[in-house]
Biopython code that builds the backbone (N, CA, C, O; Angstrom):
import numpy as np
from Bio.PDB.StructureBuilder import StructureBuilder

atoms = [
    (1, "UNK", "N", (0.803, -1.225, 0.000)),
    (1, "UNK", "CA", (0.000, 0.000, 0.000)),
    (1, "UNK", "C", (0.834, 1.272, 0.000)),
    (1, "UNK", "O", (0.444, 2.268, -0.610)),
    (2, "UNK", "N", (1.980, 1.248, 0.680)),
    (2, "UNK", "CA", (2.774, 2.474, 0.751)),
    (2, "UNK", "C", (3.345, 2.861, -0.613)),
    (2, "UNK", "O", (3.503, 4.049, -0.894)),
    (3, "UNK", "N", (3.654, 1.890, -1.456)),
    (3, "UNK", "CA", (4.143, 2.215, -2.799)),
    (3, "UNK", "C", (3.026, 2.879, -3.600)),
    (3, "UNK", "O", (3.263, 3.878, -4.279)),
    (4, "UNK", "N", (1.827, 2.340, -3.528)),
    (4, "UNK", "CA", (0.695, 2.920, -4.259)),
    (4, "UNK", "C", (0.398, 4.334, -3.764)),
    (4, "UNK", "O", (0.136, 5.230, -4.565)),
    (5, "UNK", "N", (0.436, 4.532, -2.465)),
    (5, "UNK", "CA", (0.209, 5.875, -1.919)),
    (5, "UNK", "C", (1.276, 6.852, -2.400)),
    (5, "UNK", "O", (0.967, 7.974, -2.802)),
    (6, "UNK", "N", (2.529, 6.419, -2.354)),
    (6, "UNK", "CA", (3.619, 7.288, -2.769)),
    (6, "UNK", "C", (3.560, 7.596, -4.266)),
    (6, "UNK", "O", (3.754, 8.741, -4.672)),
    (7, "UNK", "N", (3.296, 6.595, -5.073)),
    (7, "UNK", "CA", (3.206, 6.823, -6.516)),
    (7, "UNK", "C", (2.035, 7.731, -6.844)),
    (7, "UNK", "O", (2.168, 8.638, -7.666)),
    (8, "UNK", "N", (0.892, 7.504, -6.215)),
    (8, "UNK", "CA", (-0.269, 8.341, -6.525)),
    (8, "UNK", "C", (-0.037, 9.788, -6.106)),
    (8, "UNK", "O", (-0.513, 10.711, -6.766)),
    (9, "UNK", "N", (0.685, 9.986, -5.021)),
    (9, "UNK", "CA", (0.990, 11.363, -4.619)),
    (9, "UNK", "C", (1.982, 11.997, -5.590)),
    (9, "UNK", "O", (1.821, 13.151, -5.986)),
    (10, "UNK", "N", (3.001, 11.243, -5.968)),
    (10, "UNK", "CA", (3.992, 11.742, -6.921)),
    (10, "UNK", "C", (3.330, 12.049, -8.270)),
    (10, "UNK", "O", (3.628, 13.065, -8.897)),
    (11, "UNK", "N", (2.446, 11.177, -8.701)),
    (11, "UNK", "CA", (1.814, 11.323, -10.012)),
    (11, "UNK", "C", (0.826, 12.492, -10.066)),
    (11, "UNK", "O", (0.814, 13.254, -11.032)),
    (12, "UNK", "N", (0.009, 12.628, -9.039)),
    (12, "UNK", "CA", (-1.113, 13.581, -9.151)),
    (12, "UNK", "C", (-1.328, 14.453, -7.924)),
    (12, "UNK", "O", (-2.188, 15.333, -7.939)),
    (13, "UNK", "N", (-0.570, 14.228, -6.871)),
    (13, "UNK", "CA", (-0.868, 14.930, -5.624)),
    (13, "UNK", "C", (-2.225, 14.500, -5.081)),
    (13, "UNK", "O", (-2.903, 15.262, -4.392)),
    (14, "UNK", "N", (-2.612, 13.261, -5.404)),
    (14, "UNK", "CA", (-3.912, 12.667, -5.049)),
    (14, "UNK", "C", (-5.070, 13.462, -5.649)),
    (14, "UNK", "O", (-6.136, 13.581, -5.045)),
    (15, "UNK", "N", (-4.842, 14.004, -6.848)),
    (15, "UNK", "CA", (-5.857, 14.795, -7.541)),
    (15, "UNK", "C", (-6.475, 13.964, -8.668)),
    (15, "UNK", "O", (-5.849, 13.756, -9.707)),
    (16, "UNK", "N", (-7.684, 13.501, -8.459)),
    (16, "UNK", "CA", (-8.373, 12.665, -9.443)),
    (16, "UNK", "C", (-8.640, 13.414, -10.746)),
    (16, "UNK", "O", (-8.806, 12.779, -11.788)),
    (17, "UNK", "N", (-8.686, 14.716, -10.717)),
    (17, "UNK", "CA", (-9.003, 15.502, -11.922)),
    (17, "UNK", "C", (-7.795, 15.768, -12.812)),
    (17, "UNK", "O", (-7.943, 16.330, -13.897)),
    (18, "UNK", "N", (-6.630, 15.383, -12.383)),
    (18, "UNK", "CA", (-5.411, 15.650, -13.159)),
    (18, "UNK", "C", (-5.382, 14.795, -14.425)),
    (18, "UNK", "O", (-5.701, 13.606, -14.402)),
    (19, "UNK", "N", (-4.989, 15.437, -15.535)),
    (19, "UNK", "CA", (-4.775, 14.771, -16.819)),
    (19, "UNK", "C", (-3.417, 15.240, -17.328)),
    (19, "UNK", "O", (-3.152, 16.441, -17.382)),
    (20, "UNK", "N", (-2.565, 14.306, -17.698)),
    (20, "UNK", "CA", (-1.216, 14.667, -18.161)),
    (20, "UNK", "C", (-1.210, 14.940, -19.661)),
    (20, "UNK", "O", (-2.198, 14.698, -20.355)),
    (21, "UNK", "N", (-0.092, 15.441, -20.143)),
    (21, "UNK", "CA", (0.063, 15.666, -21.579)),
    (21, "UNK", "C", (0.056, 14.345, -22.343)),
    (21, "UNK", "O", (-0.227, 14.321, -23.541)),
    (22, "UNK", "N", (0.368, 13.247, -21.655)),
    (22, "UNK", "CA", (0.343, 11.913, -22.272)),
    (22, "UNK", "C", (-1.042, 11.276, -22.177)),
    (22, "UNK", "O", (-1.222, 10.113, -22.538)),
    (23, "UNK", "N", (-2.028, 12.049, -21.685)),
    (23, "UNK", "CA", (-3.412, 11.602, -21.516)),
    (23, "UNK", "C", (-3.569, 10.584, -20.385)),
    (23, "UNK", "O", (-4.532, 9.817, -20.368)),
    (24, "UNK", "N", (-2.632, 10.576, -19.448)),
    (24, "UNK", "CA", (-2.794, 9.768, -18.238)),
    (24, "UNK", "C", (-3.775, 10.516, -17.340)),
    (24, "UNK", "O", (-3.706, 11.738, -17.211)),
    (25, "UNK", "N", (-4.683, 9.774, -16.724)),
    (25, "UNK", "CA", (-5.752, 10.423, -15.975)),
    (25, "UNK", "C", (-5.819, 9.942, -14.528)),
    (25, "UNK", "O", (-5.437, 8.819, -14.198)),
    (26, "UNK", "N", (-6.312, 10.827, -13.693)),
    (26, "UNK", "CA", (-6.697, 10.472, -12.341)),
    (26, "UNK", "C", (-5.581, 10.388, -11.332)),
    (26, "UNK", "O", (-4.429, 10.734, -11.596)),
    (27, "UNK", "N", (-5.962, 9.923, -10.185)),
    (27, "UNK", "CA", (-5.078, 9.828, -9.032)),
    (27, "UNK", "C", (-3.801, 9.057, -9.347)),
    (27, "UNK", "O", (-2.707, 9.478, -8.970)),
    (28, "UNK", "N", (-3.939, 7.938, -10.030)),
    (28, "UNK", "CA", (-2.788, 7.091, -10.341)),
    (28, "UNK", "C", (-2.178, 7.402, -11.701)),
    (28, "UNK", "O", (-1.198, 6.771, -12.097)),
    (29, "UNK", "N", (-2.751, 8.377, -12.430)),
    (29, "UNK", "CA", (-2.250, 8.773, -13.750)),
    (29, "UNK", "C", (-2.076, 7.564, -14.669)),
    (29, "UNK", "O", (-0.974, 7.268, -15.130)),
    (30, "UNK", "N", (-3.177, 6.882, -14.920)),
    (30, "UNK", "CA", (-3.196, 5.694, -15.772)),
    (30, "UNK", "C", (-3.560, 6.111, -17.188)),
    (30, "UNK", "O", (-4.534, 6.833, -17.397)),
    (31, "UNK", "N", (-2.769, 5.653, -18.170)),
    (31, "UNK", "CA", (-3.112, 5.932, -19.559)),
    (31, "UNK", "C", (-4.218, 4.964, -19.993)),
    (31, "UNK", "O", (-4.292, 3.843, -19.491)),
    (32, "UNK", "N", (-5.064, 5.387, -20.911)),
    (32, "UNK", "CA", (-6.216, 4.559, -21.298)),
    (32, "UNK", "C", (-5.857, 3.127, -21.716)),
    (32, "UNK", "O", (-6.565, 2.190, -21.345)),
    (33, "UNK", "N", (-4.786, 2.940, -22.473)),
    (33, "UNK", "CA", (-4.432, 1.577, -22.894)),
    (33, "UNK", "C", (-4.067, 0.702, -21.697)),
    (33, "UNK", "O", (-4.411, -0.479, -21.664)),
    (34, "UNK", "N", (-3.377, 1.272, -20.722)),
    (34, "UNK", "CA", (-3.070, 0.516, -19.496)),
    (34, "UNK", "C", (-4.331, 0.250, -18.692)),
    (34, "UNK", "O", (-4.452, -0.789, -18.043)),
    (35, "UNK", "N", (-5.273, 1.187, -18.734)),
    (35, "UNK", "CA", (-6.550, 0.994, -18.064)),
    (35, "UNK", "C", (-7.338, -0.159, -18.671)),
    (35, "UNK", "O", (-7.988, -0.917, -17.952)),
    (36, "UNK", "N", (-7.282, -0.293, -19.988)),
    (36, "UNK", "CA", (-7.959, -1.418, -20.644)),
    (36, "UNK", "C", (-7.321, -2.743, -20.239)),
    (36, "UNK", "O", (-8.018, -3.722, -19.972)),
    (37, "UNK", "N", (-6.003, -2.763, -20.197)),
    (37, "UNK", "CA", (-5.290, -3.968, -19.787)),
    (37, "UNK", "C", (-5.618, -4.315, -18.337)),
    (37, "UNK", "O", (-5.854, -5.479, -18.014)),
    (38, "UNK", "N", (-5.635, -3.309, -17.466)),
    (38, "UNK", "CA", (-5.984, -3.536, -16.059)),
    (38, "UNK", "C", (-7.424, -4.018, -15.939)),
    (38, "UNK", "O", (-7.732, -4.834, -15.070)),
    (39, "UNK", "N", (-8.304, -3.525, -16.799)),
    (39, "UNK", "CA", (-9.703, -3.984, -16.797)),
    (39, "UNK", "C", (-9.780, -5.474, -17.083)),
    (39, "UNK", "O", (-10.549, -6.193, -16.446)),
    (40, "UNK", "N", (-8.987, -5.939, -18.037)),
    (40, "UNK", "CA", (-8.965, -7.374, -18.347)),
    (40, "UNK", "C", (-8.499, -8.178, -17.145)),
    (40, "UNK", "O", (-9.065, -9.228, -16.839)),
    (41, "UNK", "N", (-7.478, -7.695, -16.468)),
    (41, "UNK", "CA", (-6.973, -8.396, -15.289)),
    (41, "UNK", "C", (-7.967, -8.340, -14.137)),
    (41, "UNK", "O", (-8.046, -9.271, -13.336)),
    (42, "UNK", "N", (-8.729, -7.247, -14.051)),
    (42, "UNK", "CA", (-9.724, -7.094, -12.981)),
    (42, "UNK", "C", (-10.985, -7.903, -13.261)),
    (42, "UNK", "O", (-11.763, -8.185, -12.349)),
    (43, "UNK", "N", (-11.187, -8.275, -14.518)),
    (43, "UNK", "CA", (-12.382, -9.039, -14.886)),
    (43, "UNK", "C", (-13.621, -8.173, -15.046)),
    (43, "UNK", "O", (-14.740, -8.684, -15.070)),
    (44, "UNK", "N", (-13.425, -6.867, -15.155)),
    (44, "UNK", "CA", (-14.537, -5.953, -15.376)),
    (44, "UNK", "C", (-13.998, -4.656, -15.956)),
    (44, "UNK", "O", (-12.811, -4.357, -15.827)),
    (45, "UNK", "N", (-14.864, -3.895, -16.591)),
    (45, "UNK", "CA", (-14.460, -2.618, -17.162)),
    (45, "UNK", "C", (-14.209, -1.599, -16.055)),
    (45, "UNK", "O", (-15.084, -1.336, -15.230)),
    (46, "UNK", "N", (-13.013, -1.032, -16.045)),
    (46, "UNK", "CA", (-12.664, 0.002, -15.077)),
    (46, "UNK", "C", (-12.832, 1.369, -15.730)),
    (46, "UNK", "O", (-12.404, 1.583, -16.864)),
    (47, "UNK", "N", (-13.448, 2.275, -15.016)),
    (47, "UNK", "CA", (-13.644, 3.645, -15.481)),
    (47, "UNK", "C", (-12.564, 4.516, -14.837)),
    (47, "UNK", "O", (-12.636, 4.826, -13.648)),
    (48, "UNK", "N", (-11.567, 4.905, -15.627)),
    (48, "UNK", "CA", (-10.445, 5.658, -15.072)),
    (48, "UNK", "C", (-10.844, 7.016, -14.533)),
    (48, "UNK", "O", (-10.085, 7.630, -13.784)),
    (49, "UNK", "N", (-12.029, 7.498, -14.901)),
    (49, "UNK", "CA", (-12.517, 8.776, -14.376)),
    (49, "UNK", "C", (-13.158, 8.622, -12.999)),
    (49, "UNK", "O", (-13.428, 9.613, -12.320)),
    (50, "UNK", "N", (-13.400, 7.382, -12.593)),
    (50, "UNK", "CA", (-13.920, 7.074, -11.266)),
    (50, "UNK", "C", (-12.730, 6.840, -10.335)),
    (50, "UNK", "O", (-11.854, 6.031, -10.642)),
    (51, "UNK", "N", (-12.693, 7.532, -9.213)),
    (51, "UNK", "CA", (-11.544, 7.457, -8.314)),
    (51, "UNK", "C", (-11.233, 6.029, -7.891)),
    (51, "UNK", "O", (-10.080, 5.601, -7.964)),
    (52, "UNK", "N", (-12.237, 5.289, -7.452)),
    (52, "UNK", "CA", (-11.997, 3.909, -7.000)),
    (52, "UNK", "C", (-11.439, 3.039, -8.122)),
    (52, "UNK", "O", (-10.500, 2.272, -7.906)),
    (53, "UNK", "N", (-12.011, 3.155, -9.312)),
    (53, "UNK", "CA", (-11.536, 2.363, -10.444)),
    (53, "UNK", "C", (-10.147, 2.795, -10.888)),
    (53, "UNK", "O", (-9.341, 1.954, -11.285)),
    (54, "UNK", "N", (-9.851, 4.081, -10.830)),
    (54, "UNK", "CA", (-8.533, 4.572, -11.195)),
    (54, "UNK", "C", (-7.477, 3.988, -10.259)),
    (54, "UNK", "O", (-6.423, 3.529, -10.701)),
    (55, "UNK", "N", (-7.772, 4.013, -8.979)),
    (55, "UNK", "CA", (-6.838, 3.451, -8.000)),
    (55, "UNK", "C", (-6.714, 1.943, -8.189)),
    (55, "UNK", "O", (-5.617, 1.392, -8.092)),
    (56, "UNK", "N", (-7.826, 1.278, -8.457)),
    (56, "UNK", "CA", (-7.788, -0.161, -8.722)),
    (56, "UNK", "C", (-6.881, -0.456, -9.904)),
    (56, "UNK", "O", (-6.056, -1.368, -9.836)),
    (57, "UNK", "N", (-7.019, 0.296, -10.981)),
    (57, "UNK", "CA", (-6.182, 0.093, -12.168)),
    (57, "UNK", "C", (-4.709, 0.283, -11.816)),
    (57, "UNK", "O", (-3.871, -0.539, -12.188)),
    (58, "UNK", "N", (-4.391, 1.358, -11.103)),
    (58, "UNK", "CA", (-3.009, 1.619, -10.731)),
    (58, "UNK", "C", (-2.427, 0.536, -9.842)),
    (58, "UNK", "O", (-1.274, 0.141, -10.014)),
    (59, "UNK", "N", (-3.211, 0.059, -8.900)),
    (59, "UNK", "CA", (-2.740, -0.993, -7.996)),
    (59, "UNK", "C", (-2.539, -2.307, -8.746)),
    (59, "UNK", "O", (-1.589, -3.039, -8.470)),
    (60, "UNK", "N", (-3.418, -2.606, -9.682)),
    (60, "UNK", "CA", (-3.237, -3.809, -10.506)),
    (60, "UNK", "C", (-1.934, -3.710, -11.287)),
    (60, "UNK", "O", (-1.164, -4.670, -11.342)),
    (61, "UNK", "N", (-1.689, -2.560, -11.885)),
    (61, "UNK", "CA", (-0.442, -2.368, -12.628)),
    (61, "UNK", "C", (0.767, -2.533, -11.712)),
    (61, "UNK", "O", (1.748, -3.178, -12.083)),
    (62, "UNK", "N", (0.697, -1.953, -10.521)),
    (62, "UNK", "CA", (1.796, -2.096, -9.568)),
    (62, "UNK", "C", (2.007, -3.544, -9.132)),
    (62, "UNK", "O", (3.140, -3.988, -8.943)),
    (63, "UNK", "N", (0.914, -4.264, -8.976)),
    (63, "UNK", "CA", (1.023, -5.678, -8.583)),
    (63, "UNK", "C", (1.789, -6.467, -9.640)),
    (63, "UNK", "O", (2.671, -7.263, -9.316)),
    (64, "UNK", "N", (1.448, -6.240, -10.895)),
    (64, "UNK", "CA", (2.144, -6.928, -11.981)),
    (64, "UNK", "C", (3.606, -6.501, -12.029)),
    (64, "UNK", "O", (4.497, -7.339, -12.167)),
    (65, "UNK", "N", (3.851, -5.204, -11.917)),
    (65, "UNK", "CA", (5.224, -4.706, -11.968)),
    (65, "UNK", "C", (6.077, -5.255, -10.838)),
    (65, "UNK", "O", (7.221, -5.648, -11.068)),
    (66, "UNK", "N", (5.548, -5.290, -9.633)),
    (66, "UNK", "CA", (6.341, -5.787, -8.507)),
    (66, "UNK", "C", (6.610, -7.289, -8.639)),
    (66, "UNK", "O", (7.614, -7.791, -8.133)),
    (67, "UNK", "N", (5.720, -7.992, -9.313)),
    (67, "UNK", "CA", (5.921, -9.424, -9.539)),
    (67, "UNK", "C", (6.956, -9.663, -10.650)),
    (67, "UNK", "O", (7.749, -10.601, -10.569)),
    (68, "UNK", "N", (6.944, -8.825, -11.670)),
    (68, "UNK", "CA", (7.791, -9.030, -12.844)),
    (68, "UNK", "C", (9.167, -8.375, -12.745)),
    (68, "UNK", "O", (10.123, -8.865, -13.346)),
    (69, "UNK", "N", (9.280, -7.298, -12.012)),
    (69, "UNK", "CA", (10.538, -6.549, -11.942)),
    (69, "UNK", "C", (11.543, -7.244, -11.029)),
    (69, "UNK", "O", (11.180, -8.031, -10.154)),
    (70, "UNK", "N", (12.801, -6.933, -11.257)),
    (70, "UNK", "CA", (13.872, -7.517, -10.452)),
    (70, "UNK", "C", (13.980, -6.896, -9.068)),
    (70, "UNK", "O", (14.527, -7.507, -8.151)),
    (71, "UNK", "N", (13.458, -5.680, -8.915)),
    (71, "UNK", "CA", (13.566, -4.983, -7.633)),
    (71, "UNK", "C", (12.400, -4.009, -7.481)),
    (71, "UNK", "O", (11.682, -3.722, -8.439)),
    (72, "UNK", "N", (12.229, -3.514, -6.274)),
    (72, "UNK", "CA", (11.212, -2.497, -6.033)),
    (72, "UNK", "C", (11.504, -1.246, -6.845)),
    (72, "UNK", "O", (10.593, -0.626, -7.394)),
    (73, "UNK", "N", (12.773, -0.878, -6.920)),
    (73, "UNK", "CA", (13.149, 0.302, -7.704)),
    (73, "UNK", "C", (12.774, 0.124, -9.172)),
    (73, "UNK", "O", (12.272, 1.054, -9.803)),
    (74, "UNK", "N", (13.015, -1.062, -9.714)),
    (74, "UNK", "CA", (12.656, -1.328, -11.109)),
    (74, "UNK", "C", (11.138, -1.311, -11.300)),
    (74, "UNK", "O", (10.653, -0.870, -12.342)),
    (75, "UNK", "N", (10.389, -1.785, -10.312)),
    (75, "UNK", "CA", (8.929, -1.754, -10.407)),
    (75, "UNK", "C", (8.425, -0.309, -10.429)),
    (75, "UNK", "O", (7.548, 0.035, -11.222)),
    (76, "UNK", "N", (8.978, 0.522, -9.567)),
    (76, "UNK", "CA", (8.600, 1.937, -9.543)),
    (76, "UNK", "C", (8.984, 2.593, -10.865)),
    (76, "UNK", "O", (8.199, 3.339, -11.449)),
    (77, "UNK", "N", (10.190, 2.309, -11.327)),
    (77, "UNK", "CA", (10.646, 2.851, -12.609)),
    (77, "UNK", "C", (9.746, 2.373, -13.745)),
    (77, "UNK", "O", (9.444, 3.131, -14.666)),
    (78, "UNK", "N", (9.326, 1.129, -13.676)),
    (78, "UNK", "CA", (8.446, 0.578, -14.700)),
    (78, "UNK", "C", (7.107, 1.281, -14.748)),
    (78, "UNK", "O", (6.524, 1.420, -15.823)),
    (79, "UNK", "N", (6.612, 1.720, -13.627)),
    (79, "UNK", "CA", (5.348, 2.457, -13.594)),
    (79, "UNK", "C", (5.500, 3.768, -14.357)),
    (79, "UNK", "O", (4.561, 4.215, -15.016)),
    (80, "UNK", "N", (6.651, 4.372, -14.274)),
    (80, "UNK", "CA", (6.903, 5.678, -14.891)),
    (80, "UNK", "C", (7.378, 5.558, -16.344)),
    (80, "UNK", "O", (6.870, 6.243, -17.232)),
    (81, "UNK", "N", (8.338, 4.697, -16.566)),
    (81, "UNK", "CA", (9.017, 4.614, -17.862)),
    (81, "UNK", "C", (8.536, 3.449, -18.703)),
    (81, "UNK", "O", (8.685, 3.459, -19.924)),
    (82, "UNK", "N", (7.965, 2.453, -18.065)),
    (82, "UNK", "CA", (7.616, 1.204, -18.738)),
    (82, "UNK", "C", (8.683, 0.179, -18.420)),
    (82, "UNK", "O", (9.873, 0.440, -18.596)),
    (83, "UNK", "N", (8.268, -0.980, -17.957)),
    (83, "UNK", "CA", (9.228, -1.986, -17.502)),
    (83, "UNK", "C", (10.091, -2.500, -18.646)),
    (83, "UNK", "O", (11.288, -2.718, -18.456)),
    (84, "UNK", "N", (9.518, -2.697, -19.824)),
    (84, "UNK", "CA", (10.317, -3.175, -20.959)),
    (84, "UNK", "C", (11.426, -2.183, -21.285)),
    (84, "UNK", "O", (12.548, -2.586, -21.591)),
    (85, "UNK", "N", (11.123, -0.898, -21.224)),
    (85, "UNK", "CA", (12.134, 0.130, -21.482)),
    (85, "UNK", "C", (13.204, 0.130, -20.402)),
    (85, "UNK", "O", (14.391, 0.251, -20.705)),
    (86, "UNK", "N", (12.798, -0.003, -19.151)),
    (86, "UNK", "CA", (13.772, -0.053, -18.053)),
    (86, "UNK", "C", (14.701, -1.248, -18.240)),
    (86, "UNK", "O", (15.914, -1.133, -18.064)),
    (87, "UNK", "N", (14.125, -2.398, -18.598)),
    (87, "UNK", "CA", (14.933, -3.611, -18.755)),
    (87, "UNK", "C", (15.881, -3.526, -19.943)),
    (87, "UNK", "O", (16.988, -4.061, -19.887)),
    (88, "UNK", "N", (15.461, -2.858, -21.021)),
    (88, "UNK", "CA", (16.328, -2.804, -22.201)),
    (88, "UNK", "C", (17.242, -1.589, -22.237)),
    (88, "UNK", "O", (18.326, -1.661, -22.817)),
    (89, "UNK", "N", (16.839, -0.479, -21.637)),
    (89, "UNK", "CA", (17.619, 0.761, -21.716)),
    (89, "UNK", "C", (18.183, 1.233, -20.387)),
    (89, "UNK", "O", (18.996, 2.157, -20.353)),
    (90, "UNK", "N", (17.762, 0.613, -19.295)),
    (90, "UNK", "CA", (18.104, 1.134, -17.984)),
    (90, "UNK", "C", (17.203, 2.312, -17.655)),
    (90, "UNK", "O", (16.380, 2.723, -18.473)),
    (91, "UNK", "N", (17.360, 2.846, -16.470)),
    (91, "UNK", "CA", (16.541, 3.993, -16.067)),
    (91, "UNK", "C", (17.108, 5.267, -16.662)),
    (91, "UNK", "O", (18.308, 5.529, -16.577)),
    (92, "UNK", "N", (16.234, 6.051, -17.262)),
    (92, "UNK", "CA", (16.628, 7.376, -17.738)),
    (92, "UNK", "C", (16.840, 8.275, -16.526)),
    (92, "UNK", "O", (16.402, 7.945, -15.424)),
    (93, "UNK", "N", (17.510, 9.406, -16.723)),
    (93, "UNK", "CA", (17.814, 10.281, -15.591)),
    (93, "UNK", "C", (16.546, 10.781, -14.897)),
    (93, "UNK", "O", (16.509, 10.871, -13.670)),
    (94, "UNK", "N", (15.500, 11.108, -15.679)),
    (94, "UNK", "CA", (14.258, 11.557, -15.044)),
    (94, "UNK", "C", (13.583, 10.419, -14.291)),
    (94, "UNK", "O", (12.898, 10.645, -13.294)),
    (95, "UNK", "N", (13.778, 9.202, -14.771)),
    (95, "UNK", "CA", (13.219, 8.039, -14.077)),
    (95, "UNK", "C", (13.933, 7.820, -12.750)),
    (95, "UNK", "O", (13.298, 7.504, -11.744)),
    (96, "UNK", "N", (15.234, 7.985, -12.744)),
    (96, "UNK", "CA", (15.992, 7.842, -11.489)),
    (96, "UNK", "C", (15.494, 8.841, -10.450)),
    (96, "UNK", "O", (15.359, 8.504, -9.273)),
    (97, "UNK", "N", (15.220, 10.068, -10.885)),
    (97, "UNK", "CA", (14.705, 11.087, -9.967)),
    (97, "UNK", "C", (13.311, 10.719, -9.487)),
    (97, "UNK", "O", (12.987, 10.898, -8.313)),
    (98, "UNK", "N", (12.478, 10.200, -10.401)),
    (98, "UNK", "CA", (11.124, 9.763, -10.057)),
    (98, "UNK", "C", (11.193, 8.671, -8.980)),
    (98, "UNK", "O", (10.475, 8.733, -7.982)),
    (99, "UNK", "N", (12.050, 7.683, -9.186)),
    (99, "UNK", "CA", (12.194, 6.585, -8.218)),
    (99, "UNK", "C", (12.638, 7.129, -6.869)),
    (99, "UNK", "O", (12.101, 6.729, -5.836)),
    (100, "UNK", "N", (13.606, 8.032, -6.861)),
    (100, "UNK", "CA", (14.071, 8.623, -5.599)),
    (100, "UNK", "C", (12.943, 9.383, -4.910)),
    (100, "UNK", "O", (12.784, 9.288, -3.693)),
    (101, "UNK", "N", (12.165, 10.130, -5.673)),
    (101, "UNK", "CA", (11.039, 10.873, -5.097)),
    (101, "UNK", "C", (10.010, 9.930, -4.491)),
    (101, "UNK", "O", (9.540, 10.155, -3.375)),
    (102, "UNK", "N", (9.658, 8.876, -5.217)),
    (102, "UNK", "CA", (8.660, 7.921, -4.721)),
    (102, "UNK", "C", (9.164, 7.230, -3.455)),
    (102, "UNK", "O", (8.412, 7.056, -2.497)),
    (103, "UNK", "N", (10.428, 6.842, -3.455)),
    (103, "UNK", "CA", (10.979, 6.191, -2.263)),
    (103, "UNK", "C", (10.976, 7.128, -1.055)),
    (103, "UNK", "O", (10.694, 6.702, 0.065)),
    (104, "UNK", "N", (11.287, 8.392, -1.282)),
    (104, "UNK", "CA", (11.262, 9.367, -0.180)),
    (104, "UNK", "C", (9.845, 9.542, 0.333)),
    (104, "UNK", "O", (9.622, 9.583, 1.543)),
    (105, "UNK", "N", (8.899, 9.643, -0.567)),
    (105, "UNK", "CA", (7.491, 9.758, -0.161)),
    (105, "UNK", "C", (7.051, 8.510, 0.592)),
    (105, "UNK", "O", (6.348, 8.604, 1.598)),
    (106, "UNK", "N", (7.454, 7.366, 0.117)),
    (106, "UNK", "CA", (7.066, 6.103, 0.754)),
    (106, "UNK", "C", (7.552, 6.040, 2.206)),
    (106, "UNK", "O", (6.837, 5.562, 3.087)),
    (107, "UNK", "N", (8.761, 6.521, 2.442)),
    (107, "UNK", "CA", (9.281, 6.514, 3.810)),
    (107, "UNK", "C", (8.455, 7.395, 4.735)),
    (107, "UNK", "O", (8.414, 7.161, 5.942)),
    (108, "UNK", "N", (7.797, 8.408, 4.176)),
    (108, "UNK", "CA", (6.978, 9.323, 4.979)),
    (108, "UNK", "C", (5.532, 8.873, 5.124)),
    (108, "UNK", "O", (4.781, 9.464, 5.900)),
    (109, "UNK", "N", (5.127, 7.835, 4.393)),
    (109, "UNK", "CA", (3.716, 7.405, 4.412)),
    (109, "UNK", "C", (3.443, 6.542, 5.626)),
    (109, "UNK", "O", (2.317, 6.084, 5.819)),
]
sb = StructureBuilder()
sb.init_structure("model")
sb.init_model(0)
sb.init_chain("A")
sb.init_seg("    ")
for serial, (resi, resn, name, xyz) in enumerate(atoms, 1):
    if name == "N":
        sb.init_residue(resn, " ", resi, " ")
    sb.init_atom(name, np.array(xyz, "f"), 0.0, 1.0, " ", f" {name:<3s}", serial, name[0])
structure = sb.get_structure()
């Protein structure tokens, strides 16, 4: 739970109305294609504009990332950069800062 809380704060400041330039929406800043994938894993259609569903989608994504990534840092980086990109390219400099920010927030949660 602390990773999800930290990521959601880093992503949106817990603001469900936030929309990024990449069209990521809501508290967890989930992009629509990831929301569709999370819906399949959830077994029902998730509405990313609904706070509960947005958080559900983000937590599902985090669950998969933490299971697939080699480390917690890689899972956090995967949420931001994409796990395939992290695995093939390493963390970009902005991703490293994102991971550090999330970890700092997590320690305070």
